[in-house]
C-alpha positions as CSV (number, residue, x, y, z in Angstrom):
1,M,-77.2,-150.7,101.7
2,H,-75.4,-153.3,99.5
3,F,-72.4,-155.2,100.7
4,P,-69.7,-156.9,98.5
5,A,-70.1,-160.5,97.7
6,P,-68.2,-163.0,99.8
7,V,-64.7,-163.9,98.5
8,D,-65.9,-167.4,97.8
9,A,-68.8,-166.1,95.6
10,P,-67.2,-164.1,92.8
11,V,-69.4,-162.2,90.4
12,R,-68.5,-162.7,86.8
13,N,-69.2,-160.1,84.2
14,D,-72.0,-162.0,82.6
15,Q,-73.7,-162.3,86.0
16,A,-74.0,-158.5,86.5
17,P,-77.4,-156.8,85.8
18,W,-76.2,-154.7,82.8
19,N,-79.7,-154.6,81.3
20,K,-80.8,-152.7,84.5
21,F,-78.0,-150.1,84.5
22,N,-79.7,-146.8,85.3
23,N,-77.9,-144.3,83.1
24,K,-79.9,-141.3,84.3
25,A,-78.9,-142.0,87.9
26,Y,-75.3,-142.6,87.0
27,V,-74.9,-139.4,85.0
28,A,-76.6,-137.4,87.7
29,Q,-74.3,-138.8,90.4
30,N,-71.1,-138.4,88.4
31,Y,-71.2,-136.0,85.5
32,L,-73.8,-133.3,85.8
33,D,-71.1,-131.2,87.5
34,L,-67.3,-131.2,86.9
35,L,-65.8,-132.9,89.9
36,P,-62.2,-132.0,91.0
37,A,-61.0,-135.6,90.3
38,D,-62.3,-135.5,86.7
39,A,-60.8,-132.0,86.1
40,E,-57.4,-133.3,87.3
41,I,-57.6,-136.4,85.2
42,L,-58.7,-134.5,82.1
43,S,-55.7,-132.1,82.5
44,I,-53.3,-134.9,82.6
45,V,-54.9,-136.8,79.7
46,G,-55.2,-133.7,77.5
47,R,-51.5,-132.9,78.0
48,H,-50.6,-136.5,77.2
49,F,-52.5,-136.6,73.9
50,S,-51.7,-133.0,72.9
51,R,-47.9,-133.6,73.3
52,H,-48.1,-136.9,71.5
53,F,-49.8,-135.6,68.4
54,K,-47.7,-132.5,68.4
55,N,-44.5,-134.5,68.3
56,R,-45.4,-137.3,65.9
57,G,-43.7,-135.7,62.9
58,A,-44.7,-136.3,59.3
59,G,-48.0,-137.9,60.2
60,A,-49.1,-135.0,62.4
61,G,-51.8,-133.8,59.9
62,R,-53.3,-137.2,59.3
63,P,-56.5,-137.9,61.3
64,V,-56.8,-141.1,63.2
65,L,-59.4,-143.5,64.5
66,G,-60.1,-143.5,68.2
67,I,-62.0,-145.8,70.6
68,D,-63.4,-145.3,74.1
69,M,-63.9,-148.8,75.5
70,G,-66.9,-149.0,77.8
71,A,-67.9,-145.4,77.3
72,G,-71.0,-145.7,79.6
73,G,-72.4,-142.3,80.5
74,N,-69.0,-140.5,80.4
75,L,-68.1,-138.4,77.3
76,Y,-64.9,-136.9,78.5
77,P,-62.5,-139.7,77.4
78,A,-63.9,-139.3,73.9
79,L,-63.6,-135.5,74.1
80,A,-59.9,-135.9,75.0
81,M,-59.4,-137.7,71.7
82,L,-61.6,-135.4,69.6
83,P,-59.2,-132.9,67.9
84,W,-57.2,-135.6,66.1
85,C,-59.9,-138.1,65.1
86,S,-61.8,-138.7,61.9
87,G,-63.9,-141.3,63.8
88,I,-64.4,-142.2,67.4
89,T,-66.1,-145.5,68.4
90,L,-68.0,-145.4,71.7
91,F,-68.1,-149.1,72.6
92,E,-70.7,-150.0,75.2
93,R,-72.8,-152.9,76.5
94,A,-75.5,-151.5,78.8
95,P,-78.7,-150.7,76.9
96,E,-79.5,-147.4,78.7
97,N,-75.9,-146.2,78.2
98,I,-76.2,-147.0,74.5
99,E,-79.3,-144.9,74.2
100,Y,-77.7,-142.0,76.1
101,L,-74.6,-142.1,73.9
102,R,-76.6,-142.1,70.7
103,K,-78.5,-139.0,71.9
104,Q,-75.2,-137.3,72.7
105,C,-73.9,-138.1,69.2
106,H,-76.9,-136.1,67.9
107,Q,-76.7,-133.2,70.4
108,V,-74.2,-133.0,73.3
109,D,-75.8,-131.9,76.6
110,Q,-74.7,-128.6,78.2
111,N,-73.0,-130.2,81.2
112,W,-70.1,-131.4,79.0
113,E,-69.1,-127.8,78.2
114,A,-67.2,-127.5,81.6
115,F,-65.3,-130.7,80.8
116,W,-64.3,-129.3,77.4
117,K,-63.0,-126.1,78.9
118,V,-60.5,-128.0,81.0
119,L,-59.0,-129.5,77.8
120,C,-58.8,-126.1,76.1
121,H,-55.6,-125.2,78.0
122,E,-53.7,-127.6,75.7
123,K,-52.8,-127.3,72.0
124,G,-55.3,-128.9,69.7
125,Y,-58.4,-128.5,71.8
126,A,-58.3,-124.7,71.8
127,D,-58.0,-124.8,68.0
128,L,-61.5,-126.3,67.8
129,D,-62.9,-123.5,69.9
130,S,-66.7,-123.6,69.7
131,K,-66.7,-126.1,66.8
132,W,-66.1,-129.0,69.2
133,R,-69.8,-130.0,69.4
134,N,-70.2,-130.1,65.7
135,K,-67.1,-132.3,65.3
136,F,-68.2,-134.6,68.1
137,R,-71.5,-135.1,66.2
138,D,-69.7,-135.7,63.0
139,V,-67.1,-138.3,64.2
140,A,-68.6,-140.1,67.2
141,R,-70.5,-143.3,66.7
142,V,-71.9,-145.9,69.1
143,E,-71.0,-149.5,68.8
144,P,-72.9,-151.9,71.1
145,G,-71.1,-154.9,72.2
146,N,-69.3,-157.0,74.9
147,L,-65.6,-156.0,75.2
148,F,-64.6,-159.6,75.8
149,K,-65.9,-160.6,72.4
150,M,-63.9,-157.6,71.0
151,G,-60.7,-159.4,71.8
152,R,-61.8,-163.0,71.1
153,R,-59.9,-164.8,68.3
154,N,-61.8,-166.2,65.3
155,W,-61.3,-169.6,63.8
156,L,-58.3,-168.3,61.8
157,G,-56.7,-167.1,65.0
158,F,-57.2,-163.4,64.4
159,R,-58.6,-161.0,66.9
160,R,-61.6,-158.8,66.1
161,S,-60.5,-155.2,65.4
162,A,-56.9,-156.0,66.2
163,G,-54.7,-152.9,65.8
164,K,-57.6,-150.9,64.3
165,Y,-57.3,-147.8,66.4
166,Q,-54.6,-145.2,66.6
167,V,-55.7,-143.7,69.9
168,G,-57.8,-145.1,72.8
169,T,-59.3,-144.6,76.2
170,M,-60.8,-146.9,78.8
171,F,-62.1,-145.3,82.0
172,F,-63.3,-147.1,85.1
173,V,-64.1,-150.3,83.1
174,A,-61.7,-153.2,83.5
175,E,-62.0,-153.2,87.3
176,S,-65.7,-152.3,87.3
177,I,-67.3,-155.2,85.4
178,S,-66.7,-158.2,87.7
179,T,-64.9,-159.2,90.9
180,S,-62.5,-161.4,88.9
181,L,-58.9,-160.5,88.6
182,D,-58.7,-162.8,85.5
183,E,-61.5,-160.8,83.9
184,F,-59.8,-157.6,84.9
185,Q,-56.7,-158.7,83.0
186,Q,-58.8,-159.9,80.0
187,A,-60.5,-156.5,79.8
188,V,-57.1,-154.8,79.7
189,D,-55.9,-157.3,77.1
190,C,-59.0,-156.6,74.9
191,F,-58.5,-152.9,75.1
192,M,-54.8,-153.0,74.3
193,N,-55.2,-155.5,71.5
194,V,-57.4,-153.1,69.4
195,L,-54.8,-150.4,69.5
196,A,-52.2,-150.1,66.8
197,P,-48.5,-150.0,67.7
198,G,-47.6,-146.4,68.6
199,A,-51.1,-145.5,69.6
200,P,-51.3,-143.2,72.7
201,F,-53.8,-144.3,75.3
202,A,-55.2,-143.3,78.6
203,A,-56.8,-145.7,81.1
204,A,-58.3,-145.0,84.5
205,F,-59.1,-147.4,87.3
206,M,-60.9,-147.2,90.7
207,E,-58.4,-148.4,93.3
208,G,-59.6,-150.8,96.0
209,S,-63.2,-150.8,94.8
210,R,-65.7,-153.1,96.5
211,G,-68.5,-152.6,94.0
212,Y,-70.8,-149.7,93.4
213,D,-74.5,-148.8,93.4
214,V,-76.3,-147.3,90.4
215,G,-79.9,-146.5,91.3
216,D,-81.4,-149.6,92.9
217,E,-78.8,-152.1,91.5
218,H,-75.4,-153.1,92.8
219,F,-72.6,-153.8,90.3
220,P,-69.4,-155.8,90.9
221,A,-65.9,-154.5,91.0
222,C,-62.4,-156.0,91.3
223,D,-60.1,-154.7,94.1
224,V,-56.9,-153.6,92.3
225,D,-54.0,-151.4,93.3
226,K,-51.3,-149.5,91.4
227,E,-48.9,-152.4,91.1
228,Q,-51.6,-154.7,89.7
229,V,-52.5,-152.0,87.1
230,E,-48.8,-151.6,86.1
231,N,-48.5,-155.4,85.8
232,A,-51.6,-155.6,83.6
233,L,-50.3,-153.0,81.2
234,A,-46.7,-154.1,81.3
235,P,-46.9,-156.4,78.2
236,Y,-48.3,-153.6,76.1
237,A,-46.7,-150.3,77.2
238,C,-43.2,-149.1,78.0
239,E,-43.2,-147.3,81.3
240,P,-46.6,-145.5,81.1
241,E,-47.0,-142.5,83.2
242,M,-48.8,-143.7,86.4
243,V,-50.7,-141.3,88.7
244,R,-52.4,-142.3,91.9
245,L,-55.1,-139.9,93.1
246,S,-56.2,-140.7,96.7
247,D,-57.0,-137.6,98.7
248,A,-60.5,-136.6,99.7
249,D,-61.3,-134.8,96.4
250,H,-60.7,-138.1,94.5
251,L,-63.0,-140.3,96.6
252,V,-66.1,-139.7,94.4
253,R,-68.2,-142.5,96.0
254,P,-68.1,-144.9,98.9
255,G,-66.2,-148.1,98.6
256,H,-62.9,-147.3,97.0
257,T,-59.5,-145.9,98.1
258,G,-58.6,-143.7,95.2
259,M,-58.1,-143.6,91.4
260,I,-55.2,-144.7,89.2
261,L,-54.5,-143.1,85.8
262,A,-52.2,-144.6,83.3
263,C,-51.1,-142.7,80.1
264,G,-48.8,-144.4,77.7
265,V,-48.1,-145.5,74.1
266,R,-48.9,-149.0,72.8
267,R,-45.8,-150.8,71.8
268,S,-45.2,-153.4,69.2
269,G,-45.0,-157.1,70.0
270,K,-47.7,-158.7,72.0
């Protein structure tokens, strides 16, 4: 059994053993079957994206670019963007996750069918019907990298990929890569900075996480609550829809107190 690091010994993102992240164990623990928590999250996110793209007026027929920041072994955030995208970037750091995602881009595993069916209750998803696998293969591409470098300014003061994407997701990433509140905020900043003004987004966070085990390795997490998530997003989004999921069905592993889901639209300015 692993225990969280002492408060006086924070674990930074670059200190975590990402090269040892066991994708097979992670997917088996979390995504071989559709958990009630993921079904509820998918329903909310699917409704958010479907309504946004239905109501965006003259640009409704124009495909957009999407990004899933820190995709890991989880395809469902990308599936939630699929109907409206001409390209989806699966941005990921851990080598085994990168290999897994590349295989999924070639042929999606059968377990993701159940996740897709949840989305099909909303307009846009049902229109794809059985063609969703072909579209995922056509539009999804893996980009290896460190999300902190994604938001770093170059010598001219410009951020890499700033405002490039018109829709985005980041699920269980910002709070699950170090114990540092500063790095939590930096991760949120990097995600929001690659979104164009007006881009709809969905971001999910483990609440009160004390870290997590994947296979034989322990990975750090930052203990955040709903107020801290709201404050992190406040410079970028006007009153995003915030949902806290904290009953027994949403406690998917030991060491956290619930989940927080934020759905909103990137505003202009910052």
